[in-house]
C-alpha positions, -999 to +999 in steps of 0.1 A: +498-250-530+505-255-493+539-246-480+556-251-446+588-231-439+612-239-410+583-250-386+595-257-351+571-265-322+576-279-287+554-302-268+566-308-233+602-322-236+597-331-273+608-307-301+598-309-336+625-289-353+629-269-386+605-288-409+599-274-443+578-290-471+556-282-502+524-298-513+518-290-549+483-286-564+468-321-573+495-340-554+499-359-522+528-353-498+531-381-472+547-378-438+563-411-426+580-419-393+581-441-363+555-437-335+563-406-314+584-389-341+563-358-343+541-365-373+507-355-357+524-326-340+534-313-374+498-315-387+483-299-356+508-270-360+499-266-397+462-264-392+464-242-361+456-265-331+492-257-319+511-225-320+546-230-336+576-215-319+590-204-353+583-209-389+554-201-411+526-218-432+514-205-465+485-214-487+487-202-523+514-178-512+495-162-484+507-167-449+480-184-426+502-193-397+484-174-370+449-172-386+420-188-368+414-224-379+382-216-398+400-189-418+430-211-429+412-228-459+424-262-448+402-292-443+414-315-415+406-351-408+421-363-375+428-399-364+395-400-344+376-384-375+357-358-353+323-366-366+294-350-348+276-380-330+243-361-327+240-355-365+232-379-393+256-387-421+239-361-444+241-334-416+278-342-410+287-340-446+268-308-452+280-290-421+310-273-437+288-259-466+261-247-442+287-230-420+300-211-450+264-203-461+270-218-496+240-218-521+216-247-521+225-255-558+261-258-548+252-280-518+231-303-539+256-306-567+286-314-545+265-337-523+252-358-551+286-362-567+304-371-534+278-395-519+279-414-553+317-415-553+319-427-518+290-451-521+272-438-491+238-426-504+220-455-487+233-443-452+227-405-455+200-406-428+218-429-404+231-417-371+269-418-367+268-444-339+251-469-363+279-468-388+307-493-394+343-481-393+345-480-431+313-459-433+326-435-407+359-431-427+340-424-459+317-399-442+347-380-428+365-379-461+333-368-480+328-339-453+364-328-459+361-327-497+325-311-497+339-281-478+353-268-510+389-265-496+415-275-521+440-284-493+433-315-472+454-324-440+448-361-431+461-378-400+461-415-406+426-415-419+425-451-429+446-467-401+417-486-385+404-503-416+411-538-428+433-543-458+407-547-486+386-517-476+418-496-470+430-503-505+396-495-519+398-461-504+434-456-517+419-457-552+391-434-542+414-408-526+436-410-557+407-403-579+393-374-558+428-358-558+429-356-596+392-348-600+392-318-576+428-307-579+434-314-542+467-307-524+468-335-497+492-335-467+489-369-451+504-388-422+505-426-424+525-454-407+517-478-436+546-479-461+525-495-489+499-468-485+525-440-484+541-452-517+507-458-533+493-423-525+523-401-521+540-382-548+565-368-524+575-383-491+591-368-460+605-390-433+606-376-397+625-394-369+628-380-334+614-347-343+638-340-372+633-343-410+658-369-422+649-372-459+625-356-483+621-362-521+600-379-547+589-414-537+611-432-562+642-415-547+631-422-512+625-459-520+657-465-540+682-443-522+678-439-484+702-413-472+709-426-437+709-458-417+679-447-398+658-440-430+669-473-445+660-494-413+627-475-411+619-484-447+626-521-439+659-525-457+677-553-438+707-558-462+731-531-450+769-538-451+801-519-441+819-508-472+852-491-480+865-475-512+895-493-526+923-469-539+911-472-575+895-442-592+870-443-620+834-449-629+814-469-620+821-466-583+836-498-567+834-506-530+849-534-510+826-552-484+846-574-461+814-589-447+805-601-482+840-609-491+836-591-523+842-559-543+809-545-557+802-521-584+776-494-582+767-481-616+744-453-604+771-437-582+801-416-591+832-409-569+827-375-553+847-353-531+825-362-502+830-399-507+868-397-511+871-377-479+853-404-460+859-439-473+840-458-446+803-460-452+774-485-458+761-501-490+726-515-491+702-533-513+665-542-508+657-579-503+634-579-534+663-566-556+686-595-547+688-622-574+695-659-571+704-667-608+693-698-624+721-719-638+729-711-674+712-676-672+744-656-661+764-636-685+802-642-681+804-603-677+778-601-649+793-582-620+786-585-582+783-623-580+790-637-545+788-672-531+764-680-503+747-708-484+710-710-477+704-708-439+666-708-439+634-702-460+603-686-448+570-683-465+554-648-463+523-652-484+528-645-520+565-645-516+593-664-498+622-649-478+655-668-481+682-662-456+717-669-467+753-664-453+780-652-475+816-638-472+831-644-438+796-656-425+794-627-400+765-614-419+733-628-434+717-615-466+680-615-470+664-623-504+627-621-513+616-645-542+583-651-559+569-686-555+574-694-592+611-685-589+616-704-557+600-735-573+624-732-603+654-730-580+643-758-558+662-745-528+669-763-496+686-754-464+724-759-465+724-755-503+753-735-519+740-708-541+753-678-562+738-645-553+737-615-577+736-579-563+726-559-595+748-528-595+719-505-604+699-515-573+728-509-548+727-477-528+752-459-506+744-444-473+757-407-473+791-405-454+777-375-436+750-397-418+748-391-380+781-401-364+766-410-330+745-437-345+754-472-333+764-489-366+773-522-350+740-526-333+721-514-363+737-539-387+735-568-363+771-575-362 
């Protein structure tokens, strides 16, 4: 297990402040955040390329914060891969084993298994300069695993690859993690990659840890406007709690002209003390019901008008106005659903916001954040 406790480090005028996280055995912890948020700085501090101002790093309960890099028992793959250009693929992969003077039997066993897993047996005697981008990535990852370290630290290792090859390596990394019981701490800017590989996700913005939890919780319940916007949630609306108690929680959205029920939320002391907040829903969770398929008891039905329809590959994005028309709502539909609905610009529609898919932004979200600008009002 890899643990980071209260890590803070300064780089020029930038401060990465008080970051804590845990990477369990045979799991992947992903660091997400905008460019310049401090993700790489965090990894460099964990592996020892930068000295933290405070905090500590532990591996299996033993502090390694100030040990030399070679004694930390961490295997690091930086963005540039750091392969040795004067060595062949075979020599690069075997380098960690030979540095540690492992036995020839161990070397041969690990080597055979990994080169077959990565599909690089046919390039073992090539020079690094003669490799494609994907072959370089595979070589760097094979070298990291062959070292025998159970803790991998990966800084956007797949960022330069095209989509099909990248996804192929997602499956491979996932398989290696389980097969070798690896604890992986990984930075990526790719949301799909993060949710595919990550078990736990930390979101860092402007050097601060904004949210950290299991990926399902991160996906379904962003805790601040900044996190929601970073995750691509466009449907964020001002909300106010009406003076009616009970469960499920109900909120009034003037922009939508409707009172909405949220079945997964209860009225709490924090909520009642501050009744102005934001309710959100992902575009793929918004439903345009087909006539005759709505139950009379269905909640959260609002009227809207189609403004535009955009094709986005396998799906379509429908933009509709609703309520007082000061806000648009974004809806993602599969092609088959769009064809059944036969939508057109200017068409009046009903919009269903399933109560179990709505989330509330925590009332304690940063008060200096410009809500008007963020919500596009």
